[in-house]
C-alpha positions, 0 to 999 in steps of 0.5 A: 873338087873345087875348081877356080878359073881366072881370066881377064889378064893381058897387056895394058899400058901404064894408067890403064885398067883391067878387070879380072874374073874368078869363076868357081865351080859349085856354090862355095863362092857364095859362102866362103872368103875369096882372095886375090893374090899376085906374084910378080917376077922374082917376088913372093906371092902377096895378098891383094884383096879378100871378100867374104861371103857377106861382101865385106872386103879387105885390101892390102894398103898398097892396093887401096884406092886403085883395086876393087874386089866384088862378087856376083853370087848368082854367077859364082864369080869374084872380080878384081877391078884394077885401075891406074895400073903401074908397071910394078903391078905386073904379076900373075894374079891368082884367086883362092878360097877354102873352107872355114878355118882351112886356109887357102885350100883351092887355087886357080891357075893364074892369069898374067897381067903385064903393065908396060908401054 
Protein backbone atom coordinates (compact mmCIF):
# COMPACT_ATOMS: atom_id res chain seq x y z
CA UNK A 1 0.00 0.00 0.00
CA UNK A 2 1.35 3.38 -0.99
CA UNK A 3 1.27 6.06 1.66
CA UNK A 4 1.78 9.77 1.12
CA UNK A 5 2.34 12.18 3.98
CA UNK A 6 2.27 15.94 3.47
CA UNK A 7 3.86 18.43 5.81
CA UNK A 8 4.99 22.03 5.91
CA UNK A 9 1.68 23.86 5.97
CA UNK A 10 0.86 26.63 8.38
CA UNK A 11 -0.11 30.25 8.77
CA UNK A 12 1.82 32.78 6.70
CA UNK A 13 1.37 36.46 5.94
CA UNK A 14 0.59 37.66 2.43
CA UNK A 15 3.78 37.81 0.40
CA UNK A 16 5.39 35.10 2.46
CA UNK A 17 6.70 31.68 1.47
CA UNK A 18 6.21 28.08 2.48
CA UNK A 19 7.68 24.81 1.33
CA UNK A 20 5.45 21.78 1.43
CA UNK A 21 6.79 18.24 1.48
CA UNK A 22 5.21 15.00 0.31
CA UNK A 23 6.95 11.93 1.64
CA UNK A 24 6.08 8.64 -0.04
CA UNK A 25 6.46 5.10 1.16
CA UNK A 26 8.27 2.73 -1.14
CA UNK A 27 10.11 3.69 -4.28
CA UNK A 28 7.14 4.65 -6.44
CA UNK A 29 7.91 8.34 -6.26
CA UNK A 30 10.99 7.74 -8.38
CA UNK A 31 9.00 6.40 -11.31
CA UNK A 32 5.53 7.91 -11.12
CA UNK A 33 4.10 11.30 -11.76
CA UNK A 34 3.35 13.13 -8.53
CA UNK A 35 0.94 16.01 -8.32
CA UNK A 36 0.08 18.72 -5.86
CA UNK A 37 -3.56 19.71 -5.58
CA UNK A 38 -5.40 22.14 -3.38
CA UNK A 39 -8.94 22.69 -2.16
CA UNK A 40 -9.91 26.06 -0.81
CA UNK A 41 -12.94 26.80 1.36
CA UNK A 42 -16.09 26.18 -0.65
CA UNK A 43 -14.11 25.36 -3.76
CA UNK A 44 -13.44 22.28 -5.80
CA UNK A 45 -10.11 20.56 -5.64
CA UNK A 46 -7.76 21.91 -8.30
CA UNK A 47 -4.43 20.87 -9.73
CA UNK A 48 -1.45 22.99 -8.75
CA UNK A 49 1.51 21.25 -10.41
CA UNK A 50 2.87 17.89 -11.46
CA UNK A 51 6.32 16.40 -11.79
CA UNK A 52 7.23 13.27 -13.73
CA UNK A 53 9.69 10.59 -12.74
CA UNK A 54 12.19 12.26 -15.05
CA UNK A 55 11.64 15.67 -13.52
CA UNK A 56 9.42 17.28 -16.15
CA UNK A 57 7.06 19.77 -14.59
CA UNK A 58 3.66 21.24 -15.41
CA UNK A 59 1.87 24.07 -13.65
CA UNK A 60 -1.60 25.46 -13.64
CA UNK A 61 -1.33 28.89 -15.27
CA UNK A 62 -2.28 30.83 -12.15
CA UNK A 63 0.57 29.20 -10.20
CA UNK A 64 3.33 29.76 -12.73
CA UNK A 65 6.12 31.97 -11.50
CA UNK A 66 5.13 31.71 -7.85
CA UNK A 67 5.11 27.96 -7.19
CA UNK A 68 7.85 25.46 -7.93
CA UNK A 69 7.61 21.68 -7.74
CA UNK A 70 10.69 19.52 -7.32
CA UNK A 71 11.64 16.06 -6.18
CA UNK A 72 14.40 14.31 -4.28
CA UNK A 73 14.27 10.69 -5.34
CA UNK A 74 16.86 9.66 -2.78
CA UNK A 75 14.42 10.77 -0.09
CA UNK A 76 11.25 9.68 -1.92
CA UNK A 77 9.99 13.21 -1.38
CA UNK A 78 8.34 15.79 -3.61
CA UNK A 79 8.32 19.46 -2.66
CA UNK A 80 6.18 22.44 -3.46
CA UNK A 81 7.88 25.77 -2.93
CA UNK A 82 5.30 28.54 -2.70
CA UNK A 83 6.37 32.17 -2.89
CA UNK A 84 4.50 35.49 -2.92
CA UNK A 85 1.56 33.84 -1.24
CA UNK A 86 -1.85 35.46 -1.47
CA UNK A 87 -4.96 35.06 0.70
CA UNK A 88 -6.59 33.19 -2.17
CA UNK A 89 -3.89 30.52 -1.87
CA UNK A 90 -5.49 29.50 1.42
CA UNK A 91 -6.43 25.84 1.04
CA UNK A 92 -5.72 22.31 2.07
CA UNK A 93 -2.89 21.08 -0.11
CA UNK A 94 -2.71 17.44 -1.11
CA UNK A 95 -0.17 15.34 -2.96
CA UNK A 96 -1.17 12.42 -5.10
CA UNK A 97 0.30 9.77 -7.32
CA UNK A 98 -0.64 6.58 -9.10
CA UNK A 99 0.47 3.82 -11.37
CA UNK A 100 0.74 4.58 -15.10
CA UNK A 101 -2.69 4.95 -16.73
CA UNK A 102 -4.43 4.49 -13.36
CA UNK A 103 -4.94 8.13 -12.56
CA UNK A 104 -4.50 9.67 -9.16
CA UNK A 105 -4.79 6.52 -7.07
CA UNK A 106 -3.13 7.53 -3.87
CA UNK A 107 -3.67 10.64 -1.78
CA UNK A 108 -2.16 12.08 1.33
CA UNK A 109 -4.20 13.48 4.19
CA UNK A 110 -3.49 17.08 3.24
CA UNK A 111 -1.79 19.99 4.94
CA UNK A 112 -3.50 23.29 5.69
CA UNK A 113 -2.05 26.51 4.31
CA UNK A 114 -3.55 29.74 5.55
CA UNK A 115 -2.45 33.07 4.13
CA UNK A 116 -3.62 35.90 6.32
CA UNK A 117 -2.37 39.02 8.04
